[in-house]
C-alpha positions in Angstrom: 0.0 0.0 0.0 1.3 3.5 -0.9 2.5 5.4 2.2 0.3 8.3 3.1 1.7 11.3 4.8 -0.8 13.3 6.9 1.2 16.5 6.5 1.7 17.5 10.2 5.4 16.8 10.5 8.0 15.8 8.0 10.9 15.3 10.4 12.0 11.8 11.2 11.2 12.1 14.9 9.5 8.7 15.3 12.6 7.5 17.1 13.0 10.6 19.3 11.1 11.7 22.4 7.6 11.0 21.2 4.9 9.8 23.7 3.4 6.5 22.5 1.8 5.1 25.6 -1.5 6.4 27.1 -0.9 4.4 30.3 2.2 6.2 31.3 1.1 9.9 31.2 -0.5 12.6 33.3 -3.7 13.2 31.3 -4.1 16.7 32.9 -1.0 17.9 31.0 -2.6 17.2 27.7 -4.7 19.7 25.7 -8.5 19.3 25.9 -8.9 17.3 22.7 -6.2 14.8 23.6 -7.7 14.4 27.1 -10.9 13.3 25.4 -9.0 11.0 23.1 -7.3 9.3 26.0 -10.7 8.9 27.8 -12.3 7.3 24.8 -9.2 5.1 24.3 -9.3 3.8 27.9 -12.8 2.6 27.2 -11.6 0.6 24.2 -8.1 -0.5 25.1 -8.0 -3.5 22.7 -9.2 -1.7 19.6 -7.7 0.9 17.3 -9.4 4.3 17.8 -10.0 6.4 14.7 -10.6 10.0 15.9 -12.1 12.5 13.5 -10.2 15.7 13.2 -11.4 17.9 10.3 -10.9 15.9 7.0 -8.9 13.1 8.7 -9.4 10.2 11.1 -6.3 10.3 13.3 -4.7 7.9 15.7 -2.3 8.9 18.5 0.0 7.3 21.0 0.2 3.4 20.6 -2.6 3.3 18.1 -0.6 5.6 15.8 2.3 3.2 15.9 0.1 0.3 15.2 -1.8 2.0 12.4 1.5 3.0 10.7 2.9 -0.5 10.9 -0.2 -2.4 9.7 -1.1 0.0 6.9 2.4 1.1 5.9 1.6 4.8 6.6 4.0 7.5 7.8 4.4 7.8 11.5 4.7 11.4 12.5 4.0 13.5 15.6 1.8 16.3 16.9 2.0 18.8 19.8 -0.5 17.7 22.4 0.0 20.2 25.3 2.6 20.5 28.1 3.7 16.9 27.7 5.1 17.7 24.2 4.7 15.7 21.1 2.7 12.5 20.7 2.9 9.8 18.0 0.4 10.5 15.3 -0.8 8.8 12.1 -3.9 9.5 10.0 -6.1 8.6 7.1 -8.4 10.7 4.9 -12.0 10.6 6.2 -13.4 9.7 2.7 -11.2 6.6 2.5 -11.8 5.3 6.0 -13.6 2.2 4.8 -10.7 1.0 2.7 -8.2 1.4 5.5 -10.7 -0.1 8.1 -11.2 -3.1 5.9 -7.4 -3.8 6.0 -7.4 -3.6 9.8 -10.5 -5.8 10.2 -9.0 -8.4 7.9 -6.0 -8.5 10.1 -8.2 -9.3 13.1 -8.4 -5.8 14.7 -11.4 -4.0 16.1 -11.8 -0.4 15.0 -13.6 2.3 17.0 -15.0 5.2 15.0 -15.2 8.4 17.0 -16.8 11.0 14.7 -17.5 14.7 14.9 -21.1 15.3 15.8 -21.2 19.0 15.0 -19.5 21.5 12.7 -17.0 24.2 13.8 -19.7 26.8 13.3 -22.1 24.9 15.6 -19.3 24.5 18.2 -18.8 28.3 18.3 -15.3 28.3 19.5 -15.5 25.4 22.0 -14.2 21.8 21.5 -16.2 20.0 18.9 -18.5 17.3 20.3 -17.3 13.8 19.3 -18.9 10.4 20.0 -18.3 6.8 19.2 -20.6 6.0 16.4 -19.4 2.5 15.4 -17.3 -0.3 16.6 -16.1 -2.3 13.7 -15.1 -5.9 14.5 -14.5 -8.8 12.1 -18.0 -10.1 12.8 -20.0 -6.9 12.8 -19.2 -5.1 9.5 -22.0 -3.9 7.2 -20.2 -1.9 4.6 -20.4 -3.3 1.1 -16.8 -2.8 0.3 -15.8 -4.8 3.4 -17.8 -7.9 2.7 -17.4 -10.7 0.2 -20.6 -11.0 -1.8 -20.7 -14.8 -2.0 -19.8 -15.4 1.6 -21.7 -14.9 4.8 -19.9 -12.9 7.5 -20.9 -14.7 10.7 -20.5 -13.5 14.3 -20.7 -16.5 16.6 -21.1 -16.8 20.4 -20.2 -20.0 22.4 -21.2 -21.0 25.9 -19.7 -24.2 27.4 -20.7 -25.9 30.7 -18.8 -29.2 31.2 -19.7 -31.3 28.1 -22.8 -29.2 27.2 -22.5 -26.3 24.8 -24.4 -23.9 22.8 -23.6 -21.9 19.6 -25.4 -18.8 18.4 -24.5 -17.1 15.2 -25.7 -14.2 13.1 -24.8 -12.3 9.9 -25.9 -8.7 10.5 -25.6 -8.0 6.8 -28.3 -10.5 5.9 -30.2 -10.7 9.3 -29.7 -14.4 9.8 -29.8 -15.4 13.5 -29.4 -19.1 14.5 -28.8 -21.0 17.7 -28.1 -24.7 18.5 -27.3 -26.7 21.6 -25.6 -30.1 22.1 -23.6 -32.2 24.5 -20.8 -33.4 22.2 -17.9 -31.0 22.2 -16.5 -32.4 19.1 -19.6 -31.4 17.2 -19.0 -27.8 18.4 -15.6 -27.8 16.8 -17.0 -29.2 13.5 -19.8 -26.6 13.5 -17.4 -23.8 13.9 -15.3 -25.2 11.1 -18.4 -25.4 8.9 -19.5 -21.8 9.6 -16.0 -20.3 9.4 -17.2 -17.3 11.6 -15.3 -14.0 11.2 -15.4 -13.6 15.0 -16.3 -15.8 18.0 -17.5 -14.4 21.3 -16.5 -16.3 24.5 -17.6 -15.3 28.0 -15.0 -15.4 30.7 -14.9 -14.2 34.3 -11.3 -12.9 34.2 -10.9 -9.2 35.0 -9.1 -8.1 31.8 -12.1 -8.5 29.5 -13.2 -7.4 26.9 -10.3 -8.4 24.8 -9.8 -9.5 21.2 -7.6 -12.5 20.3 -6.5 -12.4 16.7 -6.3 -15.7 14.7 -3.5 -17.9 15.9 -3.2 -16.3 19.4 -3.6 -18.7 22.2 -5.0 -18.0 25.7 -5.6 -20.1 28.7 -9.0 -18.5 28.9 -10.2 -20.6 25.9 -11.0 -24.3 26.2 -9.0 -26.7 24.0 -12.1 -27.6 21.9 -12.1 -24.1 20.3 -9.8 -23.9 17.3 -7.2 -21.2 17.5 -7.6 -20.3 13.8 -10.5 -18.0 14.6 -10.7 -14.4 15.9 -12.1 -14.5 19.5 -13.5 -11.7 21.6 -13.4 -12.4 25.3 -16.5 -11.0 26.9 -17.8 -10.5 30.5 -20.0 -13.2 31.9 -22.9 -10.9 32.8 -24.6 -10.6 29.3 -24.4 -14.4 29.1 -26.2 -15.2 32.4 -29.6 -16.9 32.0 -31.7 -14.0 33.4 -29.8 -11.2 31.5 -29.7 -13.1 28.2 -33.3 -14.2 28.4 -34.6 -10.7 29.2 -32.6 -9.1 26.4 -34.1 -11.5 23.9 -37.7 -11.1 25.1 -37.3 -7.3 24.9 -35.7 -7.4 21.5 -38.5 -9.6 19.9 -41.3 -8.3 22.2 -42.5 -11.7 23.3 -43.3 -13.4 26.6 -41.4 -16.6 26.2 -38.8 -18.3 23.9 -41.2 -21.0 23.0 -41.9 -19.6 19.6 -38.2 -19.7 18.8 -37.8 -23.3 19.8 -35.3 -22.7 22.7 -37.5 -22.2 25.7 -36.1 -25.4 27.2 -32.6 -24.9 25.9 -31.0 -22.7 28.6 -27.5 -22.6 27.1 -29.0 -21.7 23.7 -30.7 -18.7 25.3 -27.5 -17.6 27.0 -25.5 -17.8 23.8 -28.1 -15.9 21.7 -28.6 -13.3 24.4 -24.8 -12.6 24.8 -24.4 -12.3 21.1 -27.3 -9.8 20.9 -25.8 -7.7 23.7 -22.5 -7.5 21.7 -24.3 -6.3 18.6 -26.1 -3.6 20.6 -22.8 -2.4 22.1 -20.9 -2.3 18.8 -23.5 -1.1 16.4 -24.7 1.9 18.5 -27.3 3.6 16.3 -26.6 1.5 13.2 -28.0 -1.8 14.5 -29.3 -3.6 11.4 -32.6 -5.5 12.0 -32.2 -9.2 12.7 -34.6 -11.9 11.6 -36.4 -13.9 14.3 -34.1 -16.3 16.1 -34.2 -19.8 14.7 -33.2 -23.0 16.6 -31.8 -26.0 14.8 -30.2 -29.3 15.7 -27.0 -30.4 14.1 -28.4 -33.9 13.6 -31.1 -32.4 11.4 -28.6 -32.3 8.6 -26.0 -34.4 6.9 -22.8 -34.1 9.0 -19.6 -33.5 7.1 -16.6 -32.9 9.3 -13.9 -30.4 8.4 -11.4 -33.0 7.2 -14.0 -34.6 4.9 -15.0 -31.2 3.4 -11.3 -30.5 2.8 -10.6 -33.9 1.2 -13.7 -33.6 -1.0 -12.7 -30.0 -1.9 -16.2 -28.7 -1.5 -15.4 -25.0 -1.4 -11.6 -24.9 -1.7 -9.0 -27.1 -3.3 -6.5 -28.9 -1.1 -3.4 -28.1 -3.1 -3.6 -24.3 -3.3 -6.7 -23.5 -1.3 -8.4 -21.9 -4.4 -12.1 -21.6 -5.3 -11.4 -22.7 -8.8 -11.5 -26.5 -9.0 -13.8 -26.9 -6.0 -17.3 -28.5 -6.0 -18.8 -25.1 -5.4 -16.9 -23.7 -8.5 -18.3 -26.6 -10.6 -21.9 -26.1 -9.5 -22.2 -22.3 -9.1 -24.3 -20.9 -12.0 -26.2 -18.4 -9.8 -27.0 -15.0 -11.0 -27.3 -13.0 -7.7 -24.9 -12.6 -4.7 -27.6 -14.0 -2.3 -28.0 -17.0 -4.6 -24.3 -17.6 -4.4 -24.4 -17.5 -0.6 -27.4 -19.8 -0.5 -25.7 -22.5 -2.6 -22.6 -22.4 -0.4 -24.9 -22.9 2.7 -26.7 -25.8 1.0 -23.4 -27.5 0.2 -22.1 -27.1 3.7 -25.3 -28.3 5.3 -27.0 -31.0 3.1 -30.5 -32.2 4.0 -31.8 -35.3 5.7 -35.4 -34.3 4.9 -36.5 -36.3 1.9 -39.6 -34.2 1.2 -37.5 -31.0 1.0 -34.9 -32.7 -1.2 -37.7 -33.8 -3.5 -39.2 -30.3 -3.6 -35.9 -29.0 -4.9 -35.6 -31.8 -7.4 -39.1 -31.2 -8.7 -38.3 -27.6 -9.3 -35.1 -28.4 -11.1 -36.8 -31.0 -13.2 -39.5 -28.5 -14.3 -36.8 -25.9 -15.1 -34.8 -28.5 -17.1 -37.8 -29.4 -19.2 -39.1 -25.8 -19.7 -36.2 -24.0 -21.4 -38.0 -20.7 -22.0 -39.1 -20.5 -18.4 -35.6 -21.3 -17.1 -33.9 -18.7 -19.4 -36.6 -16.1 -18.7 -36.1 -16.5 -15.0 -32.3 -16.3 -15.3 -32.5 -13.2 -17.4 -34.6 -11.4 -14.7 -32.5 -12.7 -11.8 -29.4 -11.1 -13.4 -31.1 -7.7 -12.9 -31.6 -8.2 -9.2 -29.1 -6.8 -6.7 -28.3 -8.1 -3.3 -31.6 -7.5 -1.6 -30.6 -9.1 1.7 -27.6 -6.7 2.3 -29.2 -3.7 0.7 -32.2 -3.8 3.1 -29.8 -4.6 5.9 -27.9 -1.3 5.3 -31.2 0.6 5.0 -32.3 -0.8 8.3 -29.0 0.1 10.0 -29.1 3.6 8.6 -25.9 3.2 6.6 -27.4 2.9 3.1 -26.7 5.7 0.6 -28.8 6.9 -2.3 -27.3 4.4 -4.7 -28.2 1.6 -2.4 -31.8 2.6 -2.3 -32.0 3.0 -6.0 -30.5 -0.5 -6.5 -33.1 -1.8 -4.0 -35.9 -0.1 -5.8 -34.8 -1.4 -9.2 -34.6 -5.0 -7.7 -38.0 -4.8 -6.1 -39.4 -3.5 -9.4 -38.4 -6.8 -11.0 -40.3 -9.0 -8.6 -43.7 -8.6 -10.3 -42.1 -9.7 -13.5 -40.5 -12.7 -11.8 -43.9 -13.6 -10.2 -45.7 -13.4 -13.5 -43.1 -15.7 -15.0 -43.2 -18.1 -12.0 -47.0 -18.5 -12.6 -46.1 -20.6 -15.6 -44.7 -23.2 -13.3 -46.2 -25.6 -10.7 -43.2 -26.8 -8.7 -42.9 -25.7 -5.0 -40.2 -23.1 -5.3 -41.9 -21.4 -8.3 -45.2 -21.4 -6.4 -43.5 -19.6 -3.5 -42.7 -16.7 -5.8 -46.0 -16.3 -7.5 -47.3 -13.7 -4.9 -45.2 -10.6 -4.2 -46.4 -8.4 -1.3 -48.0 -5.2 -2.9 -46.3 -3.1 -0.3 -43.0 -3.9 -1.9 -44.1 -2.7 -5.3 -45.3 0.5 -3.6 -42.0 0.9 -1.8 -40.1 0.6 -5.1 -42.2 3.3 -6.7 -41.8 5.5 -3.6 -38.0 5.3 -3.7 -38.0 6.1 -7.4 -40.3 9.0 -6.9 -38.0 10.5 -4.3 -34.5 9.9 -5.6 -32.9 11.1 -8.8 -31.8 8.6 -11.4 -28.1 8.6 -10.4 -27.8 9.9 -6.9 -24.4 10.9 -5.5 -22.6 8.6 -3.0 -22.4 11.3 -0.3 -25.9 11.8 1.2 -25.0 15.1 2.9 -24.0 17.1 -0.1 -27.3 17.4 -1.9 -28.4 16.3 -5.4 -30.5 13.4 -4.1 -34.1 14.4 -4.2 -36.2 14.9 -7.3 -38.3 18.0 -8.0 -41.9 17.8 -6.9 -41.2 15.8 -3.7 -41.2 18.7 -1.3 -42.5 22.2 -2.2 -40.2 23.9 0.4 -37.2 22.2 -1.2 -38.3 23.2 -4.6 -38.8 26.9 -3.6 -35.3 27.0 -2.0 -33.8 25.5 -5.2 -35.4 28.2 -7.3 -33.9 31.0 -5.0 -30.5 29.3 -5.1 -30.6 28.9 -8.9 -31.5 32.6 -9.2 -28.4 33.6 -7.1 -26.2 31.1 -9.0 -27.4 32.6 -12.3 -26.5 36.1 -11.0 -23.0 34.8 -10.4 -22.9 33.3 -13.9 -24.0 36.6 -15.4 -21.5 38.6 -13.3 -18.6 37.3 -15.3 -20.0 38.6 -18.6 -21.1 41.9 -17.0 -17.7 42.5 -15.5 -15.8 41.7 -18.7 -17.9 44.2 -20.5 -17.6 46.7 -17.7 -13.8 46.5 -17.3 -12.9 45.6 -20.9 -10.8 42.6 -19.6 -11.7 39.7 -21.9 -10.1 37.0 -19.8 -11.7 38.0 -16.5 -13.4 35.1 -14.8 -15.4 34.4 -11.7 -14.1 31.4 -9.7 -14.7 29.6 -6.4 -12.7 27.6 -3.8 -13.5 26.4 -0.3 -10.9 28.5 1.3 -11.8 32.0 -0.1 -15.2 31.4 -1.6 -16.1 33.3 -4.8 -13.5 35.6 -6.3 -12.8 37.5 -9.5 -9.6 36.4 -11.3 -7.6 38.8 -13.5 -4.2 38.1 -15.1 -1.4 40.2 -13.7 -0.8 41.9 -17.1 -4.3 43.4 -16.9 -4.2 44.7 -13.3 -3.9 48.3 -14.5 -7.5 48.0 -15.7 -8.9 46.8 -12.4 -11.8 49.1 -11.1 -11.4 51.0 -7.8 -14.2 49.0 -6.1 -12.3 45.7 -6.5 -10.7 44.5 -3.3 -7.5 42.5 -3.7 -7.8 39.2 -1.9 -4.9 37.0 -3.1 -1.9 37.3 -5.3 -0.7 34.3 -7.3 2.1 33.8 -9.8 0.1 34.7 -12.9 -3.0 36.3 -11.6 -4.6 38.5 -8.9 -7.8 37.6 -7.2 -10.4 40.2 -6.1 -13.7 40.4 -4.4 -16.5 43.0 -4.5 -19.2 43.6 -1.8 -22.1 42.5 -4.1 -20.3 39.2 -4.8 -19.7 38.4 -1.1 -23.3 39.1 -0.3 -24.5 36.7 -3.0 -21.9 34.2 -1.7 -23.2 34.3 1.8 -26.8 33.8 0.5 -25.8 31.0 -1.7 -23.7 29.1 0.9 -26.4 29.5 3.5 -29.1 28.4 1.0 -26.9 25.5 -0.1 -26.4 24.3 3.5 -30.1 24.6 4.2 -30.9 22.7 1.0 -28.5 19.9 1.7 -29.8 19.5 5.2 -33.4 19.4 4.0 -32.5 16.8 1.3 -30.6 14.8 4.0 -33.7 14.8 6.3 -36.0 13.7 3.5 -33.6 10.9 2.5 -33.2 9.7 6.1 -37.0 9.6 6.5 -37.2 7.6 3.2 -34.5 5.2 4.3 -36.2 4.7 7.6 -39.4 3.7 5.8 -37.5 1.2 3.8 -35.9 -0.3 6.9 -39.3 -0.9 8.4 -40.0 -3.4 5.5 -36.8 -5.3 6.1 -38.5 -8.5 7.2 -40.8 -8.6 4.2 -37.9 -7.9 1.8 -35.8 -10.6 3.4 -38.5 -13.2 3.2 -38.8 -12.5 -0.5 -35.1 -12.5 -1.0 -34.9 -16.0 0.5 -37.3 -17.3 -2.1 -35.5 -15.4 -4.9 -32.1 -16.8 -3.7 -33.4 -20.4 -3.5 -34.9 -20.1 -7.0 -31.7 -18.6 -8.3 -29.8 -21.7 -7.0 -32.3 -24.1 -8.6 -32.2 -22.3 -11.9 -28.4 -22.5 -11.9 -28.5 -26.2 -11.0 -31.0 -26.8 -13.8 -28.8 -24.9 -16.3 -25.9 -27.0 -15.2 -27.9 -30.2 -15.5 -28.9 -29.4 -19.1 -25.4 -28.7 -20.3 -23.6 -31.3 -18.3 -26.2 -34.1 -18.9 -27.1 -34.7 -15.2 -29.9 -37.0 -14.0 -32.4 -36.8 -11.2 -31.5 -39.4 -8.6 -34.2 -41.3 -6.8 -33.9 -40.6 -3.1 -35.1 -43.4 -0.8 -35.0 -44.2 2.9 -33.0 -47.4 2.5 -29.2 -47.8 2.5 -28.5 -48.5 -1.2 -26.1 -46.4 -3.2 -26.7 -47.4 -6.8 -25.1 -45.2 -9.4 -25.0 -45.9 -13.1 -22.1 -44.3 -15.0 -21.3 -41.8 -12.4 -18.8 -39.0 -13.1 -16.7 -36.6 -11.0 -18.5 -33.2 -11.3 -15.3 -31.2 -11.1 -12.8 -33.3 -13.0 -15.3 -33.8 -15.8 -15.5 -30.0 -16.3 -11.8 -29.7 -16.3 -11.3 -32.2 -19.1 -12.3 -31.9 -22.8 -15.9 -33.1 -23.5 -16.1 -36.9 -23.6 -12.7 -37.6 -22.0 -13.9 -38.5 -18.6 -14.5 -42.3 -18.1 -17.7 -42.9 -16.1 -18.0 -45.7 -13.5 -20.9 -47.2 -11.6 -21.2 -47.8 -7.9 -23.1 -50.4 -5.9 -23.3 -50.4 -2.1 -25.9 -51.3 0.4 -27.6 -54.0 -1.6 -27.7 -57.7 -1.1 -24.3 -59.3 -2.0 -22.2 -58.4 -4.9 -24.0 -58.2 -8.3 -21.2 -56.9 -10.4 -21.0 -53.9 -12.7 -23.2 -54.7 -15.7 -23.7 -52.6 -18.7 -25.8 -49.4 -18.2 -28.7 -50.9 -19.9 -28.8 -54.0 -17.6 -27.9 -52.1 -14.4 -31.4 -51.1 -13.3 -33.0 -54.4 -14.2 -30.4 -56.5 -12.3 -30.6 -54.5 -9.1 -34.3 -53.8 -8.7 -35.0 -57.3 -7.2 -32.2 -56.9 -4.7 -33.5 -53.8 -2.9 -36.5 -55.1 -1.1 -34.6 -58.0 0.3 -31.8 -55.7 1.4 -34.1 -53.4 3.2 -35.6 -56.3 5.1 -32.2 -57.7 6.1 -29.4 -55.1 5.9 -26.8 -57.5 7.3 -26.8 -59.3 4.0 -26.0 -56.2 2.0 -22.8 -55.3 0.3 -21.3 -52.9 2.8 -17.6 -52.7 2.0 -15.8 -52.6 -1.3 -12.0 -53.3 -1.4 -10.8 -51.3 -4.3 -7.3 -52.1 -5.7 -5.4 -50.8 -8.7 -2.2 -49.0 -9.7 -1.2 -45.5 -8.6 -2.6 -42.7 -10.8 -5.3 -45.0 -12.2 -8.2 -43.0 -10.6 -8.9 -44.7 -7.3 -8.9 -41.4 -5.3 -11.0 -39.7 -8.0 -13.5 -42.5 -7.8 -13.8 -42.3 -4.0 -14.3 -38.5 -4.1 -16.8 -38.9 -7.0 -19.0 -41.1 -4.9 -18.9 -38.7 -2.0 -19.6 -35.6 -4.1 -22.5 -37.3 -5.9 -24.1 -38.2 -2.5 -23.7 -34.6 -1.3 -25.2 -33.2 -4.5 -28.1 -35.6 -4.2 -28.8 -34.5 -0.6 -28.9 -30.8 -1.4 -31.6 -31.7 -4.0 -29.3 -31.3 -7.1 -29.3 -33.5 -10.1 -26.1 -35.5 -10.4 -23.5 -36.5 -13.0 -24.7 -40.0 -13.8 -27.0 -41.9 -16.2 -29.3 -42.9 -13.3 -29.1 -43.4 -9.6 -31.0 -44.6 -6.6 -29.6 -43.3 -3.3 -30.4 -43.9 0.3 -29.8 -41.2 2.8 -26.5 -40.8 4.6 -26.3 -39.3 8.1 -22.6 -38.6 7.9 -19.9 -38.8 5.2 -16.3 -39.5 6.2 -13.1 -39.5 4.1 -9.5 -40.3 4.7 -7.6 -39.3 1.6 -4.0 -38.2 1.1 -1.0 -37.7 3.4 -0.6 -34.6 5.5 1.9 -33.6 8.2 0.7 -31.4 11.1 4.0 -29.8 12.0 2.4 -27.2 14.2 1.4 -29.9 16.7 4.4 -32.2 16.0 2.3 -34.9 14.4 3.7 -37.0 11.6 1.9 -38.1 8.5 1.1 -41.4 10.0 -0.2 -39.9 13.3 -2.5 -37.6 11.4 -3.8 -40.6 9.4 -4.4 -42.6 12.6 -6.2 -39.7 14.2 -8.5 -39.3 11.3 -9.1 -43.0 11.1 -9.9 -43.2 14.8 -12.4 -40.4 14.4 -14.2 -42.3 11.6 -14.3 -45.6 13.5 -15.6 -43.9 16.6 -18.4 -41.9 14.9 -19.5 -43.8 11.8 -22.9 -45.6 11.8 -24.5 -48.1 9.5 -26.1 -45.1 7.7 -22.8 -43.4 7.1 -20.7 -43.3 3.9 -17.0 -44.0 4.5 -14.4 -43.4 1.9 -10.9 -44.6 2.8 -7.7 -44.3 0.7 -4.5 -46.1 1.5 -4.9 -46.7 5.3 -1.7 -47.9 6.8 0.7 -46.7 4.1 2.5 -44.3 6.5 4.3 -47.1 8.4 6.2 -50.3 7.9 4.6 -52.7 5.4 3.4 -55.4 7.7 2.3 -52.9 10.4 0.4 -51.0 7.8 -1.2 -54.2 6.3 -2.2 -55.3 9.8 -3.9 -52.0 10.6 -5.6 -51.7 7.3 -7.0 -55.3 7.6 -8.2 -54.6 11.1 -9.9 -51.3 10.2 -11.7 -52.8 7.2 -12.7 -55.9 9.2 -14.1 -53.7 12.0 -16.1 -51.6 9.6 -17.5 -54.6 7.8 -18.4 -56.6 11.0 -19.2 -54.0 13.7 -20.2 -50.7 12.0 -21.6 -52.0 8.7 -21.3 -48.5 7.1 -21.3 -48.3 3.3 -17.6 -48.1 2.6 -15.1 -48.0 -0.3 -11.6 -49.0 0.9 -8.9 -48.2 -1.7 -5.6 -49.9 -1.0 -2.4 -51.3 -2.5 -2.4 -54.2 0.1 -3.6 -56.9 -2.3 -3.7 -59.3 0.6 -6.9 -57.6 1.8 -8.8 -59.1 -1.1 -9.0 -62.2 1.1 -11.6 -60.3 3.2 -14.1 -60.8 0.5 -13.7 -64.6 0.9 -14.1 -64.5 4.6 -17.0 -61.9 4.9 -20.2 -62.0 2.9 -20.7 -58.2 2.9 -17.3 -57.4 1.4 -16.5 -57.4 -2.4 -13.4 -56.8 -4.4 -13.2 -54.3 -7.3 -10.3 -53.0 -9.3 -9.3 -50.1 -11.5 -8.1 -52.0 -14.6 -5.2 -51.2 -16.8 -4.0 -52.5 -20.2 -0.5 -54.0 -19.9 1.6 -53.8 -23.0 5.2 -55.1 -23.5 6.8 -51.8 -22.8 4.2 -49.7 -20.9 0.8 -49.7 -19.3 -2.3 -47.8 -20.3 -4.7 -46.6 -17.6 -8.3 -47.3 -18.6 -9.8 -45.6 -15.4 -12.5 -48.3 -15.4 -13.8 -49.9 -12.1 -14.7 -53.5 -12.5 -15.3 -56.6 -10.3 -12.2 -58.5 -9.3 -8.9 -58.0 -7.5 -5.7 -56.4 -8.8 -2.5 -58.3 -8.1 -0.1 -55.6 -9.0 0.4 -51.9 -8.2 2.6 -51.1 -11.2 4.5 -48.6 -9.0 7.7 -48.9 -11.1 5.7 -48.4 -14.3 4.1 -45.3 -12.9 7.6 -44.0 -11.9 8.7 -44.6 -15.5 5.8 -42.6 -16.8 6.7 -39.8 -14.4 10.1 -39.6 -15.9 12.4 -41.4 -13.4 15.9 -42.1 -14.9 16.1 -45.5 -16.6 18.9 -46.5 -14.3 16.6 -46.0 -11.3 13.8 -47.9 -13.0 16.1 -50.9 -13.8 17.5 -51.0 -10.3 14.0 -50.8 -8.8 13.0 -53.9 -10.8 16.0 -55.8 -9.4 15.3 -54.9 -5.8 11.6 -55.8 -6.3 12.6 -59.3 -7.5 14.7 -59.9 -4.4 12.0 -58.5 -2.1 9.3 -60.7 -3.6 11.6 -63.8 -3.4 12.4 -63.3 0.3 8.8 -62.4 1.1 7.6 -65.7 -0.4 10.2 -67.6 1.7 9.2 -65.8 4.9 5.5 -66.5 4.2 6.3 -70.2 3.6 8.2 -70.4 6.9 5.3 -68.8 8.8 2.9 -71.4 7.4 5.2 -74.2 8.5 5.2 -72.7 11.9 1.4 -72.9 12.0 0.9 -69.1 11.5 
């Protein structure tokens, strides 16, 4: 960032006797303004205080040093009374959002202390300044500080022994949720799902409130809370049962919490109430309206832990943590920011409610079949702005004229959307067929009041149309008359003086003036009063000009103030309709997602999966939704999947698949113990085993959000959880090796998977010695097949594990086949019944470009290893092993 010099001192005195600590000074020796600064700072010790002084927001003392370091600004100094100079750094008031964004992204809280009156109103005394906003990572509203496709969640956690509650809100959209549980591991997973910008945690230590930036550790936080988040340590009082409950009842004007579903969840009430208190404290007079509190249970949704989301690359890729290449990237065809956020939420929280899944499917199916309807809806959706956040800013009193015009234009499109939706009969189209008439009125009202292209600054006039307010119109006429007099003055004075290049100008310092080049000063009339001398010109005033100037400036101030008052009243009216607008925006966002998924289904040839209550996973010619889009058309090799049905039935041709499996399902549902629960998948490296595993998991997730899937056909039972163990990762921060990380993840799966879970395991046991690894892999697979009975695909290079299929009736062997030629191998990427007896590791190394001398030596070593391994196995058999 380019260094900014505030202009108060150019000397390099940042290393000299400049005061930088407010804790070590006698405040009475400071001038009055700095005394007030220190008083405000002591109320917000753990935040950066931006203090408005004229056209700048300035920081002093330790905050000046911090601001200069974090934003790469010039640190300077300023005289502050008897104590001498204090450290100072500043930013222009018009650019405060840009600088504040940088600070908030770094995990800081920012306190805005603004001027509440002008110098004229103060009449010689110290200007009144007040804290108007406290910006923290979880409480920002400004459009430039938010990511349009991400929610910005503020969370609050209350933990008592093993019981916990989590409340979270996004003040930019009004969402407000709370849950309670008794499994602390689920709290960690829920935080990882939400990725909140800030987490509140109550503590009874005396040094609160305090903000811990990401990565900071504190003995005040329990171990179950990840250190990767920004935590605000808060006093216990707002989180006490009585205080929290009363705050919520007063906020929503109700007599009990029954209607919110948490009357009998005391920890939920405490977390939600503590979060609400924090919002009231930080937002001051800009508190955006929240939606009614909603209670949910984590077990109401498909549970996907953080490691599984990472392995499946749902929102970010593993390799470089990028959006491009993730499942969300592959599926997102939304047209609105709120649609993008909704799709993200759906993917992070798939459904267990079959009826809701089918309602989404029905809507997608109708949109797939009716191309004109789908394209018409998408055309209109592209013209709708972010209704959720626009009305949030209106409700908080931070919206400007352009925000309201964008809101009005969006609301004006709703009747057209409703008219088009009437052509459909599916659930989500029916929800949009009636638009509240009050919103149409509101759109017309905004457009009646505001000019076509309002300025961004709402205090400098130019906002309100003619005909809105007769007093405003009259004042405008008077002002225009005086401005015309000024315009005529230039022509009159040129004629009067004979100076052809005479001109009338204006600046904020001197007001209106008459400019004459220095070569013509001998022609200046006697009634001209010299005001300023410049290099090439002289500037003059005349009494008549200053009189008009006073009238114009006074009239302009009055006009701007009246326009501001009219705008604020209009904005307030808009804010009162926040709930109705947000309800409509939810419907619009959901329809946007479904239109996008329908568009994707058409162009990628997706099918509608049949969702059932059984355990079967039957996929004909499934494809990886991300890899397929990354390859040229037709290059991806599809593969079928069979799990949860009676015994192994093989992978028939697509035409035979449905017919051969239909008679298995009823028998399986009656006797799940006879089903095919575990597939041992073998095959060479780089043949597509990991892709196949991820493909099955992603298809299941897509199906449970109600999407169509990349397959020819499918019948899918519901999963309560999805687990993956894919890839090798060190956790150097905690001193854990690759193998220890692998074992930790495997232990988590074995301890939490159920018979209704989907488990995808890749190369368990490869991080240790061969026989140790084989033993662990065998035991894990055997335990899953005999004790858990979850639907599992177990990819491995331990070909010995194929014997499990002989020993256990619910285990089957499949392989990714290759074509072996005399000098090379060809990967076919096809999954078929049977067991591979080779890993072709040396051949893969050859394809990767290893030197031929290394390849030849590897073959020699392999022959020796195989020879001795066979001798060892023979000896063990003789020993009765």
